[in-house]
N, C-alpha and C positions, 0 to 999 in steps of 0.2 A: 534584622533577621538574616542569617547566612543561608547558603544553599541547602545545607543539611537540615536546618530547622524548617525551611520552606517545604522540602520534600516530606519531612515527617508530618507536617500539618496536612498535606494533601493525602498522604497514606492513611492518616486517621479518618479523613473524610471518606476516602474510598472504602475503608473497612466498615464504615457505617452506611455504605450505599449512597453516599451523598456526592457523587461526581457532578460537577457543575457544567451544564451545556447550555448554549444559547437556545432560544425558543425555536428558531428555524431548524436547528439540529434535532430537537425532540420530534418535530414533524417528520423528518426523514427517518428517524429511528422507528417511528410507528409504521412507516411503509416497509421498512426492513422486517419488522415483526409480522406484518401481514403476509409478506412473501414467503415466510416460513410455514404458513398455514397450508397443509396439503390440499385443502379445498380451493385454494386461490388459483384461478385459471387465467388465461391470457387476457380476457376481457376485463376481469377485475383488476389485474395488474396494470393494464393500460389506463384504466380510470384513475388508479392510485398515482401512477407516474405523472399523469397530466395535471395533477393538483400542485406539482412542483415544477415551475418553468425551467429552472436550471437542470433538473434531472431529465426532463423531456428533451431538452437540447442535447444533453450528453448521450442519451440513449440513441437518438437518431444519428448523431455524429459518429459514434463508434460503429453502429451498423453499417455506415457508409465508408468506414476506414478500409484500407487495403487488406488488413489482417482478417476481416470478416466478409467483405463484399467484393470478392475478387473479379466478379463478372460485371461490375457496374450495376446500373439499374436505378440509381437515385432514390433511395428509400426516403419517403417524405412523411410517413405517419408512424405513430407510436406502436400500433398493433403489429405492423409488418416488422418493425425494428426488433420488437421483443421476440417475434417468431424466429428471426435470424439469430439473435443473440442467445436466447434461452434464459431460464431463470437464474442459473449460476452466474452468468455474466451480468444480469440485471442486478444481482446482489452486489457485484463488484462496482457497478456504476453508482449504486446507492451509497456505498462506503466512500467512493471518490467524492461524491457530492457533500457528504458529511465533512470530509477533510477540507474542502473548499469553504464550506460554511463556517467552520471553526476559524479559518483564516480571515474571512470577511468580517467576523465579529470583533476583530482586533483593530484598534485605532492607532496604536503606536507604530510609526513607520519602520523603525528598526526591527521590531518583532514581526511585522508583516513581511518584511524582506526575508527574514529567516524562514518563515513559514512557506513563502513562495519557493525558496530554494529547496526546502525539504520536500515540497510537493513535486518539484521537477525531478528530484532524485527518486522519489517513490514511483512516479509515473514511468521513469526509465527502467527501474528495477522490475516493475510489473510487466512491461512490454518484453524485457529480456527473459523473465521467468516464463512467460507465455511461449516464447520461441524455444527456449531450452527444453521445456516440457514436451513440446510437439516433436522436436527433432533430435533430442538427445536422451533425456531420462524417460520419456514416454509415460510420464504421469499425466493426470488430467490437466489439460492446458488452462481451462477456465478457472479451476481451483488455484493453479499457480498464479494466474493473473490476479485473483482476489488476494492471495497471500502477499504478493508484491505491493498491492495497493495499501494494505493495512499493516505492513511490517513496521512502519514508523509511527503508528497511530498514537502510541504512548508519548512520543516526542512532540507530536502535534498538540496533544492535550496539555502537556506541560508548557509549551510555548503559548498556548491560549490562556494560560493562567499567569503568565509572566508579568502582565500589567499589574496584577495584584501582588505577585511575589517576584520582584525584579531580580532577586538573587538566583533565580532559576536560569538566567542567561549565562551564568558562570560556567565555563567548560573546563573540566578537569584535564590538565595536560598530561597527567600521569595516572590514567585510570587503572584500577586493579585488573589483573588477568582474569578472564572468564573462569568461573568455577561452577560446575553443574550442581553443587550442593549449596551455593550461596544465593540467597534471595535478596537482591538489593532493593532500595526504595523505588528506583526507576523500573525495574522489572515487575515489581508488585503493582505499581500504577499501570504499567503497560498491559498486564494481564487483566486488571480490573476494567480498563477501557475496552479491550477486546471482548470481554464478556458482556459489557454494556451494549456493544455493537452486534451482539448475538453471533459472533464469529464461531463457526463450527470447531469442535475440539481438534479435528485433524489439522486445520489451519493454525490454530493456537500452538499446537505442537511443532509445526514447521517454523513459526516465529521464534519459539523457544529454542529450536535447533540453531537458529541464527544467533541468538543471544549466547548460547553455551556450547554449540557444536563445533566439530572439526571438519575441515574440507575433505570431501570424498570425491575422488576422480576415477572414472566418470561418475556423475551424479546418478543416484538410483531412486531416492525418495523425494517427496515434496520438500522436505527440509533441506536436502542436498541441493535441490534445484534453486530454492530461494537463496541459499547461502552463496552459490556460484553467481547467480544474477546480481546479487548485492556487491560481490567482489569485482564483477566485470563492468559495473555501471560507470559510464563515462561522466556522469553527473554526480559529484560527490555529495554526501550528506553534510549540511552545515554543522551537524552535531558530532561529526567524526573528528577526533582530535588530531588525526594525521594530516600532513600537508597534501594539497591536491597533487603535487608532483609525485609523492610517494605512493599515493593511491593509484595514479595512472601507471607508474612503474610496476607496481604489483600486478595490476590487471594485464599488462602487456606480456607478462611472463607465464600466464595461464594458457595452456593448450594441451590437447590430447587427441588421440585417434577416435573417430566416430565412423564406423563402417569403413567405407573406402575413402573417406575424407578426414578432415580435422575440425575441431571446434572453431578455429580461426576462419577456415573456409566457409563454414556454415554461417558464422556471424557476418562475414563479408558479403555473402550472397543474399542475406536476409536484412540488409541495412534498411531498405525501403519499408519493409514490414514493421520493423522496430521503431523507426522514426515516425511513421504514419500513426501507429497506435499511441506512441508517446505524445506526439503533438495533439492528438485528439483528446487524450486524457488531461493534458495541461490546459488546453484552451477553455 
């Protein structure tokens, strides 16, 4: 079976609502669904999070990161952490845990390595999107964080199926140019996974802008913010057919005025914030 045939097989499954997830991922998806209930309060959310040890650790760690807990204080319990982060960020943490669970379910070392590299890229994009939203585009920063975390979820899902379909590991060295009118198998699967994760339409639209959109400088929308963060990410995606050198060169050429400063100066001044949040998401 070649890559095209493997993709078509998964597209058929997705069309029938038969996306395959490990059992622990299904448990996290139930938490995500509960968080979308308007009657879900902090106490209920805390009890739900405490049923998943990995999620509990992530929530407390992110609440203690430089990006959220600037005055210190040593957050040590779930309820306080959720109060600091809010439900939007809690949804981001849930999505991040799902990504890590997909990786943990894979036994093939080569596939695991690619998934780990893809997660490092996603975490860096999420941290950058959070920063750019706060200081440049002025869109909701927590939504931008969430968009960054899930922007490669389709790739995670395909890698999680690569033990069953090894041809999925093939990378097209000459991918077709993005076409807003063309629905590829990868984008169809990516959209299906986003819907399975209960990702809001606004975030799905931002990810679609990343798939099909053009760079807008300075960024104005959530999609613009995500696209810029993805282009600036110092950690490349293992699914990107470009060489790491060309990716770095392209990122180094991006700059524009922001108020009395520039994008480069903002990035330089905010290195600690970005690195702290990235490290917290990765660990």
